[in-house]
Every structure is written in structure tokens, then in C-alpha cells.
ROSE-4610 file (N, C-alpha, C; in Angstrom, 1 decimal, always signed):
// ROSE-4610
residu = [M/M/M/S/S/S/L/L/L/D/D/D/Y/Y/Y/E/E/E/T/T/T/A/A/A/S/S/S/R/R/R/H/H/H/C/C/C/S/S/S/Y/Y/Y/D/D/D/P/P/P/E/E/E/T/T/T/G/G/G/L/L/L/V/V/V/T/T/T/R/R/R/L/L/L/H/H/H/A/A/A/A/A/A/K/K/K/G/G/G/H/H/H/A/A/A/A/A/A/G/G/G/R/R/R/T/T/T/I/I/I/N/N/N/P/P/P/K/K/K/G/G/G/I/I/I/G/G/G/R/R/R/N/N/N/Y/Y/Y/V/V/V/R/R/R/T/T/T/V/V/V/I/I/I/E/E/E/G/G/G/H/H/H/A/A/A/I/I/I/Q/Q/Q/L/L/L/H/H/H/R/R/R/L/L/L/A/A/A/W/W/W/L/L/L/L/L/L/H/H/H/H/H/H/R/R/R/A/A/A/L/L/L/P/P/P/T/T/T/C/C/C/L/L/L/L/L/L/D/D/D/H/H/H/I/I/I/N/N/N/G/G/G/D/D/D/R/R/R/S/S/S/D/D/D/N/N/N/R/R/R/L/L/L/V/V/V/N/N/N/L/L/L/R/R/R/Q/Q/Q/V/V/V/T/T/T/S/S/S/M/M/M/Q/Q/Q/N/N/N/N/N/N/W/W/W/N/N/N/R/R/R/G/G/G/A/A/A/M/M/M/S/S/S/N/N/N/N/N/N/T/T/T/T/T/T/G/G/G/T/T/T/L/L/L/G/G/G/V/V/V/A/A/A/W/W/W/C/C/C/N/N/N/T/T/T/K/K/K/K/K/K/R/R/R/F/F/F/R/R/R/A/A/A/S/S/S/I/I/I/F/F/F/C/C/C/A/A/A/G/G/G/K/K/K/A/A/A/T/T/T/H/H/H/L/L/L/G/G/G/Y/Y/Y/F/F/F/R/R/R/T/T/T/I/I/I/E/E/E/Q/Q/Q/A/A/A/T/T/T/D/D/D/A/A/A/R/R/R/L/L/L/K/K/K/A/A/A/E/E/E/K/K/K/E/E/E/F/F/F/F/F/F/G/G/G/E/E/E/F/F/F/A/A/A/R/R/R/K/K/K/R/R/R/S/S/S/T/T/T/S/S/S/N/N/N/V/V/V/A/A/A]
num = [1/1/1/2/2/2/3/3/3/4/4/4/5/5/5/6/6/6/7/7/7/8/8/8/9/9/9/10/10/10/11/11/11/12/12/12/13/13/13/14/14/14/15/15/15/16/16/16/17/17/17/18/18/18/19/19/19/20/20/20/21/21/21/22/22/22/23/23/23/24/24/24/25/25/25/26/26/26/27/27/27/28/28/28/29/29/29/30/30/30/31/31/31/32/32/32/33/33/33/34/34/34/35/35/35/36/36/36/37/37/37/38/38/38/39/39/39/40/40/40/41/41/41/42/42/42/43/43/43/44/44/44/45/45/45/46/46/46/47/47/47/48/48/48/49/49/49/50/50/50/51/51/51/52/52/52/53/53/53/54/54/54/55/55/55/56/56/56/57/57/57/58/58/58/59/59/59/60/60/60/61/61/61/62/62/62/63/63/63/64/64/64/65/65/65/66/66/66/67/67/67/68/68/68/69/69/69/70/70/70/71/71/71/72/72/72/73/73/73/74/74/74/75/75/75/76/76/76/77/77/77/78/78/78/79/79/79/80/80/80/81/81/81/82/82/82/83/83/83/84/84/84/85/85/85/86/86/86/87/87/87/88/88/88/89/89/89/90/90/90/91/91/91/92/92/92/93/93/93/94/94/94/95/95/95/96/96/96/97/97/97/98/98/98/99/99/99/100/100/100/101/101/101/102/102/102/103/103/103/104/104/104/105/105/105/106/106/106/107/107/107/108/108/108/109/109/109/110/110/110/111/111/111/112/112/112/113/113/113/114/114/114/115/115/115/116/116/116/117/117/117/118/118/118/119/119/119/120/120/120/121/121/121/122/122/122/123/123/123/124/124/124/125/125/125/126/126/126/127/127/127/128/128/128/129/129/129/130/130/130/131/131/131/132/132/132/133/133/133/134/134/134/135/135/135/136/136/136/137/137/137/138/138/138/139/139/139/140/140/140/141/141/141/142/142/142/143/143/143/144/144/144/145/145/145/146/146/146/147/147/147/148/148/148/149/149/149/150/150/150/151/151/151/152/152/152/153/153/153/154/154/154/155/155/155/156/156/156/157/157/157/158/158/158/159/159/159/160/160/160/161/161/161/162/162/162/163/163/163/164/164/164/165/165/165/166/166/166/167/167/167/168/168/168/169/169/169/170/170/170]
x = [-30.2/-30.0/-28.6/-28.6/-27.3/-26.5/-25.3/-24.4/-25.0/-24.9/-25.4/-24.2/-24.4/-23.3/-22.8/-23.6/-23.2/-22.2/-22.5/-21.7/-20.4/-20.5/-19.3/-18.3/-18.9/-18.0/-17.4/-17.9/-17.2/-15.9/-15.9/-14.8/-13.8/-14.3/-13.5/-13.6/-12.6/-12.7/-12.4/-12.8/-12.6/-12.0/-11.0/-10.4/-10.9/-11.8/-12.3/-11.3/-10.2/-9.1/-8.3/-8.0/-7.1/-7.8/-9.1/-9.9/-9.6/-8.7/-8.3/-9.3/-9.7/-10.5/-9.6/-9.6/-8.7/-9.5/-9.0/-9.5/-9.1/-10.1/-9.8/-9.1/-9.4/-8.9/-7.7/-7.1/-6.0/-4.7/-3.6/-2.3/-2.0/-1.7/-1.2/-2.1/-3.4/-4.2/-4.2/-4.3/-4.3/-5.4/-5.0/-6.0/-7.0/-8.3/-9.3/-9.3/-9.8/-10.0/-8.8/-8.7/-7.6/-8.0/-9.3/-9.7/-10.3/-10.1/-10.7/-11.6/-12.9/-13.8/-13.5/-13.0/-12.5/-13.6/-14.8/-15.8/-17.2/-18.1/-19.5/-19.7/-20.9/-21.2/-20.2/-19.8/-18.8/-17.4/-17.1/-15.7/-14.7/-13.5/-12.3/-12.4/-13.4/-13.5/-12.9/-12.1/-11.6/-12.8/-12.8/-13.9/-13.4/-14.2/-13.9/-15.1/-14.9/-16.0/-16.1/-17.2/-17.4/-18.6/-18.3/-19.3/-20.2/-19.5/-20.2/-20.8/-20.7/-21.3/-20.1/-20.2/-19.2/-19.6/-18.7/-19.0/-17.8/-18.1/-17.1/-16.6/-15.3/-14.6/-15.2/-15.5/-16.0/-17.4/-18.2/-19.5/-19.4/-18.4/-18.1/-17.6/-16.8/-16.3/-17.5/-18.4/-19.7/-20.5/-20.7/-21.4/-20.8/-19.5/-18.8/-18.9/-18.9/-18.9/-20.4/-21.3/-22.7/-23.6/-23.1/-23.9/-25.1/-25.0/-26.0/-25.4/-25.9/-25.4/-25.9/-25.2/-25.7/-27.1/-27.9/-29.2/-29.2/-28.1/-28.0/-26.5/-26.1/-24.7/-23.7/-22.5/-21.4/-20.5/-20.1/-19.2/-17.9/-16.7/-15.4/-15.2/-15.3/-15.2/-14.0/-12.9/-11.7/-11.4/-12.3/-12.2/-11.3/-10.6/-9.7/-10.5/-10.7/-11.6/-10.9/-9.6/-9.0/-8.9/-9.4/-9.4/-10.7/-10.7/-12.0/-12.1/-11.4/-11.5/-12.9/-13.5/-14.9/-15.1/-14.1/-14.3/-14.3/-14.0/-14.0/-15.2/-16.1/-17.2/-18.5/-19.4/-20.7/-21.8/-23.0/-24.1/-24.6/-24.8/-25.2/-26.3/-27.0/-27.9/-27.0/-27.6/-26.9/-26.4/-27.3/-26.9/-25.8/-25.8/-24.7/-23.4/-23.5/-22.3/-21.7/-22.5/-22.0/-21.4/-21.8/-21.2/-19.7/-19.4/-18.0/-17.2/-17.5/-16.8/-15.7/-14.7/-13.6/-13.9/-13.0/-13.1/-13.1/-13.8/-13.8/-12.4/-12.1/-10.8/-10.6/-11.7/-11.6/-11.5/-11.5/-11.5/-10.0/-9.9/-8.6/-8.0/-8.8/-8.2/-7.8/-8.4/-8.1/-9.0/-9.9/-10.8/-12.3/-13.1/-14.5/-15.2/-15.9/-16.7/-15.9/-14.6/-13.8/-13.4/-13.6/-13.3/-12.7/-11.9/-11.5/-12.5/-12.8/-13.8/-13.0/-12.9/-12.1/-12.6/-13.9/-14.5/-14.2/-14.2/-14.0/-12.5/-11.7/-10.3/-10.1/-11.0/-11.0/-11.4/-11.2/-11.6/-13.1/-14.0/-15.3/-15.6/-16.2/-16.5/-18.0/-18.4/-19.9/-20.1/-21.3/-21.7/-23.1/-23.3/-24.6/-25.1/-26.3/-26.9/-28.4/-29.0/-30.4/-31.0/-30.4/-30.9/-30.7/-30.0/-29.8/-28.3/-27.9/-26.6/-26.5/-25.4/-25.2/-23.9/-23.9/-22.6/-22.0/-20.7/-20.1/-19.2/-18.9/-18.2/-17.0/-16.4/-15.2/-14.0/-12.9/-11.7/-10.5/-9.5/-8.3/-7.4/-7.4/-6.5/-7.3/-6.7/-7.4/-7.5/-6.6/-6.6/-7.9/-8.1/-9.3/-10.6/-10.7/-11.9/-12.0/-10.9/-11.0/-11.4/-10.9/-11.3/-12.8/-13.4/-14.8/-15.6/-15.1/-15.8/-15.8/-14.6/-14.5/-15.4/-15.5/-16.4/-17.8/-18.2/-19.6/-19.9/-18.9/-19.1/-19.5/-18.7/-19.0/-20.4/-20.8/-22.1/-23.2/-23.1/-24.1/-24.2/-23.0/-22.9/-22.6/-22.2/-21.9/-20.9/-21.3/-20.3/-20.0/-20.7/-20.5/-19.6/-19.1/-18.2/-16.9/-16.3/-15.1/-14.0/-13.2/-12.1/-10.9/-10.5/-9.3/-8.8/-7.7/-7.1/-6.8/-6.6/-6.2/-4.8/-4.0/-2.6/-2.6/-3.7/-3.8/-4.0/-4.2/-4.5/-3.3/-3.4/-2.3/-1.9]
y = [+70.9/+70.1/+69.4/+68.1/+67.4/+67.4/+67.0/+66.9/+65.9/+66.2/+65.2/+64.8/+63.8/+63.2/+64.2/+65.0/+66.0/+67.0/+67.5/+68.5/+67.8/+66.7/+66.0/+65.6/+65.1/+64.7/+65.8/+67.0/+68.2/+68.6/+68.1/+68.5/+67.4/+66.1/+65.0/+63.8/+62.9/+61.6/+60.6/+59.3/+58.3/+57.0/+56.5/+55.2/+54.1/+53.2/+52.2/+51.1/+51.0/+50.0/+50.5/+51.8/+52.3/+53.0/+53.4/+54.1/+55.6/+56.1/+57.5/+58.4/+59.4/+60.5/+61.6/+62.1/+63.1/+64.4/+65.5/+66.8/+67.0/+67.3/+67.5/+68.8/+69.9/+71.2/+71.6/+70.7/+71.0/+70.7/+71.2/+71.0/+69.5/+68.9/+67.5/+66.5/+66.5/+65.5/+65.4/+66.5/+66.7/+65.8/+65.0/+64.1/+65.0/+64.6/+65.3/+64.8/+65.6/+65.2/+65.4/+66.6/+67.0/+67.1/+67.2/+67.4/+66.1/+66.0/+64.8/+65.4/+64.9/+65.3/+64.6/+65.4/+64.7/+64.3/+64.8/+64.5/+64.4/+63.9/+63.8/+62.7/+62.8/+61.8/+61.9/+60.7/+60.6/+61.0/+60.9/+61.3/+60.4/+61.0/+60.3/+59.8/+60.3/+60.1/+61.3/+61.0/+62.1/+62.7/+64.0/+64.6/+65.8/+66.2/+67.3/+68.2/+69.3/+70.2/+70.5/+70.3/+70.6/+71.6/+72.8/+73.8/+74.0/+74.0/+74.3/+73.1/+71.9/+70.6/+69.9/+69.7/+68.9/+67.4/+66.5/+65.1/+64.3/+63.2/+62.2/+61.5/+61.3/+60.8/+59.5/+58.6/+57.3/+57.4/+58.4/+58.6/+59.3/+60.2/+60.8/+59.7/+58.8/+57.7/+56.9/+56.6/+55.8/+56.6/+57.9/+58.8/+58.8/+59.0/+59.0/+57.7/+56.6/+55.3/+54.9/+55.0/+54.6/+55.6/+56.9/+58.0/+58.4/+57.9/+58.2/+58.0/+58.8/+58.7/+57.4/+56.8/+55.6/+55.8/+54.8/+54.9/+54.7/+54.2/+53.9/+54.1/+53.6/+53.7/+53.0/+53.4/+52.7/+52.2/+50.9/+50.3/+50.0/+50.3/+49.9/+48.4/+47.5/+46.1/+45.7/+46.2/+45.9/+46.8/+47.7/+48.6/+49.8/+49.9/+51.0/+52.1/+53.2/+54.3/+55.1/+54.9/+55.5/+54.7/+53.4/+52.5/+52.6/+53.4/+53.7/+53.0/+51.8/+51.0/+50.5/+50.4/+49.9/+48.6/+47.6/+46.3/+46.4/+47.5/+47.6/+48.4/+48.8/+49.6/+48.8/+48.8/+48.2/+49.0/+48.9/+49.6/+48.6/+49.2/+48.4/+49.1/+48.3/+48.9/+49.4/+50.1/+50.6/+49.4/+48.4/+47.2/+46.4/+46.3/+45.6/+46.4/+47.7/+48.5/+48.3/+48.2/+48.0/+46.6/+45.6/+44.3/+44.4/+45.3/+45.4/+46.4/+46.8/+47.8/+47.2/+48.0/+47.5/+47.7/+47.4/+47.6/+49.1/+49.4/+50.8/+51.2/+52.5/+52.9/+52.6/+52.4/+52.1/+50.6/+49.8/+48.3/+47.9/+47.2/+46.9/+45.7/+44.8/+43.6/+43.8/+44.8/+45.0/+44.2/+43.4/+42.6/+42.9/+43.3/+43.6/+42.3/+42.5/+41.4/+40.5/+40.9/+40.1/+41.0/+40.6/+41.4/+40.5/+41.0/+40.3/+40.3/+39.2/+39.1/+38.8/+39.8/+39.7/+38.6/+38.5/+37.5/+36.1/+35.8/+34.4/+34.2/+35.3/+35.2/+34.6/+35.0/+34.4/+35.6/+35.3/+36.2/+35.8/+36.8/+36.5/+37.0/+36.1/+36.4/+36.6/+37.6/+37.8/+38.4/+38.4/+39.0/+39.6/+40.7/+41.4/+41.5/+40.9/+40.9/+41.0/+41.8/+42.0/+42.3/+43.1/+43.5/+42.5/+41.4/+40.4/+40.1/+40.1/+39.8/+38.2/+37.6/+36.2/+36.0/+35.3/+34.9/+33.7/+33.8/+32.8/+31.9/+32.3/+31.5/+32.3/+31.6/+32.1/+31.3/+31.9/+31.3/+31.6/+30.7/+30.9/+31.9/+31.9/+32.8/+33.8/+34.9/+35.9/+35.3/+34.5/+33.8/+32.9/+32.2/+31.3/+32.1/+33.2/+34.0/+34.7/+35.2/+35.8/+34.9/+33.6/+32.6/+32.4/+32.3/+32.1/+33.2/+34.4/+35.6/+35.7/+35.4/+35.4/+34.3/+33.1/+32.1/+32.5/+33.2/+33.7/+34.8/+35.7/+36.7/+36.1/+35.1/+34.5/+33.9/+33.3/+32.6/+33.7/+34.7/+35.7/+36.7/+37.2/+38.3/+37.9/+36.7/+36.2/+37.1/+37.5/+38.3/+39.7/+40.1/+41.4/+41.3/+40.1/+40.0/+40.7/+41.4/+42.1/+41.2/+41.6/+40.8/+41.1/+40.2/+40.3/+39.0/+39.0/+37.7/+37.9/+36.8/+36.8/+37.3/+37.4/+37.9/+39.4/+40.1/+41.5/+41.8/+40.7/+40.9/+41.2/+42.2/+42.7/+41.7]
z = [+14.3/+13.1/+13.2/+12.9/+13.0/+11.7/+11.8/+10.6/+9.6/+8.3/+7.3/+6.4/+5.6/+4.8/+3.8/+3.2/+2.2/+2.8/+3.9/+4.6/+5.1/+5.7/+6.2/+5.0/+3.9/+2.8/+2.1/+2.2/+1.6/+2.4/+3.7/+4.5/+4.9/+4.8/+5.3/+4.4/+4.4/+3.8/+4.9/+4.6/+5.6/+4.9/+5.4/+4.9/+5.9/+5.5/+6.4/+6.8/+6.0/+6.3/+7.4/+7.5/+8.5/+9.6/+9.3/+10.3/+10.4/+9.5/+9.5/+8.8/+9.5/+8.9/+8.6/+7.4/+7.0/+6.5/+6.9/+6.4/+5.0/+4.1/+2.7/+2.4/+3.2/+2.8/+3.8/+4.5/+5.3/+4.6/+5.0/+4.4/+4.5/+3.3/+3.2/+4.0/+3.8/+4.4/+5.9/+6.6/+8.0/+8.6/+9.6/+10.3/+11.0/+11.0/+11.7/+13.1/+14.0/+15.4/+16.3/+16.8/+17.7/+19.1/+19.4/+20.8/+21.3/+22.6/+23.4/+24.4/+24.5/+25.5/+26.8/+27.8/+29.0/+30.0/+29.9/+30.9/+30.3/+31.0/+30.6/+29.5/+28.9/+27.9/+26.7/+26.3/+25.2/+25.7/+26.9/+27.4/+26.8/+26.6/+26.1/+24.7/+23.9/+22.5/+21.7/+20.7/+19.9/+19.1/+19.0/+18.3/+17.4/+16.5/+15.7/+15.5/+14.8/+14.5/+13.0/+12.4/+11.0/+10.9/+10.3/+10.2/+11.4/+12.6/+13.8/+14.5/+13.9/+14.4/+15.0/+16.4/+17.1/+16.9/+16.5/+16.3/+16.7/+17.4/+17.7/+16.4/+16.4/+15.2/+14.7/+15.6/+15.2/+14.6/+15.0/+14.4/+13.1/+12.9/+11.6/+10.6/+11.1/+10.2/+9.7/+10.6/+10.3/+9.2/+9.5/+8.6/+7.2/+7.1/+5.8/+5.1/+5.8/+5.1/+4.7/+5.7/+5.4/+4.9/+4.8/+4.3/+5.2/+6.5/+7.5/+8.9/+9.8/+11.2/+11.7/+12.7/+13.3/+14.0/+14.0/+14.6/+16.1/+16.6/+18.1/+18.4/+19.5/+20.0/+19.1/+19.0/+18.3/+19.3/+19.1/+20.0/+19.3/+20.0/+19.5/+19.9/+19.1/+19.4/+20.3/+19.9/+20.7/+21.9/+22.1/+23.3/+23.1/+22.0/+21.7/+21.1/+21.8/+21.3/+20.2/+19.9/+18.8/+17.5/+17.6/+16.5/+15.7/+14.7/+14.0/+12.7/+12.6/+11.4/+11.3/+10.1/+10.0/+10.6/+10.5/+11.2/+12.7/+13.3/+14.7/+15.2/+14.3/+14.8/+14.5/+15.5/+15.3/+16.1/+15.6/+16.3/+17.4/+18.5/+19.7/+20.5/+21.3/+22.3/+23.5/+24.4/+25.6/+26.4/+26.5/+27.3/+26.7/+25.4/+24.7/+24.8/+24.8/+24.9/+26.3/+27.3/+28.7/+28.8/+28.1/+28.2/+27.7/+26.9/+26.3/+27.0/+28.2/+28.9/+29.8/+30.1/+30.9/+32.4/+33.2/+34.7/+35.0/+36.0/+36.5/+37.1/+37.1/+37.6/+39.1/+39.9/+41.3/+41.5/+40.5/+40.6/+41.0/+42.1/+42.7/+42.1/+41.4/+40.8/+39.4/+38.7/+37.3/+36.4/+37.0/+36.2/+36.6/+35.6/+35.8/+36.4/+37.5/+38.1/+39.0/+39.3/+40.2/+41.3/+42.6/+43.7/+44.9/+45.7/+46.9/+48.0/+48.5/+49.6/+50.9/+51.8/+53.0/+53.9/+54.0/+55.0/+54.6/+53.3/+52.8/+52.4/+52.4/+52.0/+50.6/+49.7/+48.4/+47.4/+46.1/+45.1/+44.7/+44.6/+44.3/+42.8/+42.0/+40.7/+40.5/+39.8/+39.6/+38.2/+37.8/+36.5/+36.6/+35.9/+36.0/+34.6/+34.3/+33.0/+33.1/+32.3/+32.2/+33.5/+34.3/+35.6/+36.7/+36.5/+37.5/+37.7/+39.0/+39.4/+39.6/+39.0/+39.2/+39.9/+41.0/+41.7/+41.0/+40.7/+39.9/+40.8/+42.0/+43.0/+43.6/+44.6/+45.3/+44.8/+44.7/+44.1/+44.8/+44.9/+45.6/+44.9/+43.6/+42.9/+42.0/+41.7/+40.8/+39.4/+39.0/+37.7/+37.5/+38.6/+38.6/+38.5/+39.3/+39.3/+38.0/+37.4/+36.1/+35.0/+35.0/+34.1/+34.2/+35.4/+35.6/+35.0/+35.3/+34.7/+33.2/+32.6/+31.1/+30.5/+31.1/+30.6/+30.7/+31.8/+32.0/+31.0/+30.7/+29.7/+28.4/+28.0/+26.7/+26.7/+27.8/+27.9/+27.9/+28.7/+28.8/+27.7/+27.2/+26.3/+24.9/+24.6/+23.3/+22.5/+21.3/+20.5/+21.1/+22.1/+22.7/+24.0/+24.3/+25.4/+25.1/+26.0/+25.8/+25.4/+24.4/+23.9/+24.8/+25.6/+26.5/+27.0/+27.6/+28.1/+29.6/+30.2/+31.6/+31.8/+30.8/+30.9/+31.3/+31.2/+31.5/+33.0/+33.7/+35.1/+35.9/+36.8/+37.6/+38.7]
């Protein structure tokens, strides 16, 4: 059995403006969620336990505000997993959630979909959407490749494109 609104609201409150979930019965409004799940599904999300139910803090915030658990995945629009303000949370499909992800830790360029092509001596930009990879071109600079990737993200992913700028590129 999963956590319900009545149980959660007896133990915590939620401020949708700040995203803060607070324990009601702790000393001086102690913030909920001290543990981070370091591996597996839901890794790196702050979570807490209420009456034996472990729950990620962003899902608890959704439950406390909407009086129901989300029906699918929750996405942090700005990519910051600790920002649980209501304006930063939205329900998404798995595919939409993937569109808003950052570069993998083994990405050498720091930009998702941009890689160095040694044979061409250029940066290659590509995008993967709906099971299909699309080659966006080869570029002399990482900035040009990143710009092409960001333009394609807006075209392919619309409102679910990750919010970032080229100034983050290493």
C-alpha cells in the first residue's frame, strides 16, 4: 500500500512557493528529507520516510499539494533535483523525461548529443527522438555543434527541451 494524502498531511506540510517540505512534529519546522538514494531507480533524489513509507521529496510535495500521488513520472523542469517548487514540477512520460536530461558523466564535451569525431576532425551533433537518431552535422567548434543541438532540441522536444545555455560548455 502506498502513502496517501491523509497520512502524509499528518506528518508534513508543503510550501509550493519555496518547495520546502517541513515535518510538523519536529523541533522548529525541521525540513523533511535527509537521505539521498545514491544508486538505482530514483538515484540522487532526496527522500524521506513517513510511517514506514519511503518517498522521494518531490513526489511527497506533489501529494501534499494535489492530494494525490502523481500518475506518472515527475520532472524537475530546471533539472535541479532539489528544487521542489510547484512551478518546477510537471508530470511527464518516460520519453519526455529523457528529453530533459543532462549529459552523461562519461560525456567528454559536456553537451548531450555533441561528440568529437576524430576521423573528420570536427564536432558531431546528433539528436535521438522517438527511436530515431538524426545527424545534425559536423562543426569546427563545440559552440557551433552545441548551438545546432540546442536548436534541434527546441524543434524536437518543444517545452520539454532542457533549459540551458551554451555558456555551460567546457
